[in-house]
C-alpha positions, 0 to 999 in steps of 0.5 A: 636814111640809106647807109652802108654795107656790112663789109668794108669796100676797098674804097674805104681802105684807099680813102684811109691810106690817102688820108694818112699817106703824108703822116710823119707822126703817129696819129693821136689816140682817140682820147685826145680827139683822134687827130695827128698832124701831118708834116705840113700841119694839116690834121690827119684822122686816126684810123680807129676813128675813121673805122668807128664812124664808117662802122656806125654808118654801116650799122645804120644801114643794117638798122634801116633794112631791118626797120630797127627803130630802137637802134635809130632811137639810140644812135640819132641825136635828139635834134637829128635832121634828115634831108631825103633824096626827094627833098623831104626833111624829117626830124628824128621821130618822123624818120623812126615813124617812116621806117615802116614804109621803107624797103631796102634790099641792098646798099653799099658805101663807096668812096668815103671821105672824112672831115673833122668839123670841130673837136667832137664833130665829124663829117662823112661824105660818100657814094651810096649804091642801093636798091629799095623803095620808100612808100612804094616809090623807087629810091634812086640807085646811086646817091651822094650821102653826107652825115654829120656825127657828134661825140656825146658821152664817149659815143657818136650820135648822128645829127644830120644826114642827107642823100642826093640823087647822083643823076647828071643831066 
């Protein structure tokens, strides 16, 4: 798992503004799903929901850098699946065990896009800039990342995360 930085990049603010720029009504509160409706009928995500999930991505990045297995146990869904930049596919317990082999020195989330997949399911897609290695193998510096979060008992759990190297040949 490679995720976020501790401060909100300007790209996140721009993504929020673009997502809410056509809103004619205030977005619904989180208790009703965090969704409002634009004049054209398209759903508009509540800024608080975007911020909450963006912050969760950043916390996962911090936990990865600090190898905080307890944080991953708490915030990953039991059926979590991770597709790594190198093609490895890991379940929750495998990812937690692999934390001891990861060294992350920097990471930054950019260009975040939010998409609702269902009433309690959200997708985040973003560019991930990082420095580090996994079991001594360098992690690509620029990655495309996708996360899927599911709301469970008034909190969000990560069920899926994938990173793809951003190399173009």
